[in-house]
C-alpha positions as CSV (number, residue, x, y, z in Angstrom):
1,M,9.4,-26.0,0.6
2,L,8.0,-25.2,-2.8
3,L,9.3,-22.1,-4.7
4,A,5.9,-20.4,-4.3
5,E,5.9,-21.1,-0.5
6,L,9.5,-19.7,-0.2
7,T,8.5,-16.6,-2.1
8,A,5.5,-16.1,0.2
9,R,7.6,-16.6,3.3
10,V,10.3,-14.2,2.1
11,R,7.6,-11.5,1.3
12,E,5.9,-12.1,4.7
13,G,9.2,-12.0,6.6
14,V,10.6,-9.0,4.7
15,P,7.6,-6.8,3.6
16,L,10.0,-4.7,1.4
17,A,10.7,-7.9,-0.6
18,G,7.0,-8.1,-1.3
19,A,6.8,-4.5,-2.3
20,L,9.7,-5.0,-4.7
21,G,8.2,-8.2,-6.1
22,I,11.2,-10.4,-5.2
23,E,10.7,-14.0,-6.2
24,V,12.6,-17.2,-5.6
25,L,13.6,-19.0,-8.8
26,R,15.6,-21.9,-7.4
27,A,16.6,-23.0,-3.9
28,D,18.3,-25.7,-1.8
29,A,19.9,-25.7,1.6
30,T,23.2,-24.2,0.4
31,S,22.3,-22.1,-2.6
32,A,19.5,-20.2,-4.3
33,E,18.6,-18.0,-7.2
34,V,16.3,-15.0,-6.5
35,R,15.0,-12.3,-8.9
36,L,14.2,-8.6,-8.5
37,P,11.8,-7.8,-11.4
38,P,12.0,-4.5,-13.2
39,S,9.9,-1.9,-11.3
40,A,9.8,1.9,-10.9
41,L,10.0,1.3,-7.2
42,S,13.5,-0.2,-7.4
43,L,15.0,2.4,-9.7
44,R,17.1,5.4,-8.8
45,P,17.4,8.6,-10.8
46,G,19.1,7.8,-14.1
47,G,16.9,4.6,-14.5
48,T,19.1,1.9,-13.0
49,A,18.4,-0.4,-10.1
50,S,19.1,1.3,-6.8
51,G,21.6,0.3,-4.1
52,P,18.9,-0.2,-1.5
53,A,16.9,-2.5,-3.8
54,L,20.0,-4.6,-4.6
55,M,21.0,-4.8,-1.0
56,T,17.5,-6.1,-0.2
57,L,17.8,-8.6,-3.0
58,A,21.1,-9.9,-1.6
59,D,19.9,-10.1,2.0
60,V,16.8,-11.9,1.0
61,A,18.7,-14.2,-1.3
62,I,20.9,-15.3,1.6
63,W,17.9,-16.0,3.8
64,V,16.3,-18.4,1.2
65,P,18.7,-21.4,1.6
66,L,18.4,-21.0,5.4
67,L,14.6,-21.2,5.1
68,V,15.0,-24.4,3.0
69,A,17.4,-25.9,5.6
70,T,15.0,-25.2,8.5
71,G,11.6,-25.7,6.8
72,G,10.8,-22.0,7.1
73,A,11.8,-21.5,10.7
74,D,15.2,-19.9,10.3
75,D,16.1,-17.3,13.1
76,T,19.5,-16.2,11.9
77,R,20.1,-12.5,11.5
78,T,22.4,-10.4,9.3
79,A,25.5,-9.2,11.2
80,Q,27.4,-7.8,8.3
81,L,26.7,-7.1,4.6
82,Q,29.4,-5.8,2.3
83,V,28.5,-4.7,-1.3
84,A,30.7,-4.0,-4.2
85,F,28.6,-2.3,-7.0
86,L,30.5,-3.2,-10.1
87,R,28.4,-1.6,-12.9
88,P,24.9,-0.2,-13.3
89,A,22.3,-2.9,-13.6
90,G,20.1,-0.8,-15.8
91,N,16.3,-1.0,-15.7
92,R,16.0,-4.7,-16.3
93,G,15.4,-7.4,-13.7
94,V,18.3,-8.5,-11.6
95,V,19.1,-12.1,-10.7
96,A,21.0,-12.9,-7.5
97,E,22.8,-16.2,-7.1
98,V,23.8,-17.0,-3.5
99,R,26.0,-19.7,-2.1
100,I,26.5,-20.4,1.6
101,V,30.2,-20.6,1.9
102,R,30.6,-21.7,5.5
103,Q,28.2,-22.7,8.2
104,G,29.3,-22.9,11.8
105,R,27.5,-23.4,15.1
106,T,26.9,-19.7,15.7
107,S,27.5,-18.0,12.4
108,L,27.6,-18.4,8.7
109,Y,29.2,-16.7,5.7
110,A,27.6,-16.3,2.3
111,E,28.5,-14.8,-1.1
112,V,26.1,-13.4,-3.7
113,W,26.7,-12.5,-7.3
114,M,24.1,-10.3,-9.1
115,R,23.6,-9.9,-12.8
116,A,21.1,-7.8,-14.8
117,E,18.9,-10.1,-16.9
118,G,20.5,-10.8,-20.2
119,E,24.0,-9.8,-19.1
120,E,27.0,-12.1,-18.4
121,K,29.0,-9.6,-16.4
122,P,28.0,-9.1,-12.7
123,C,26.6,-5.8,-11.6
124,A,27.3,-6.4,-7.9
125,H,29.1,-8.8,-5.5
126,V,28.0,-9.2,-1.9
127,T,29.6,-11.0,1.1
128,S,27.7,-11.4,4.4
129,T,28.0,-12.8,7.8
130,W,24.9,-14.0,9.7
131,L,24.6,-14.9,13.4
132,R,22.3,-17.6,14.8
133,A,20.1,-16.7,17.6
134,P,21.1,-18.1,21.0
135,A,19.2,-21.2,22.1
136,G,16.0,-20.5,24.0
137,R,15.3,-17.2,22.2
């Protein structure tokens, strides 16, 4: 799938991703880079990216390699998402880099590192477990 197609699929499948303007920058079947652009919608009081916006970015980022691997027909679902907010991201865009760490028959485990644009140090670290839908569903 092309990056524009992935971005459109993500925004269609998760309308909040569309509202936030999330875009796919790079993707393959085991990793991806996804961007949350700066927007008043994603900020919390104090002018930094909000936790809900960053959690949405992480969840969508994990979905992208799965969409690549299945040609857009992925039916896995988030079972667990754990976030460590390490420092404020500020009011710049945030880039999430995801890596699928382990894929099994019924589940997978992924890791996401997020950085504010222009920063080297991460602003958040996410780990997540996803479950595959049973056959025939």
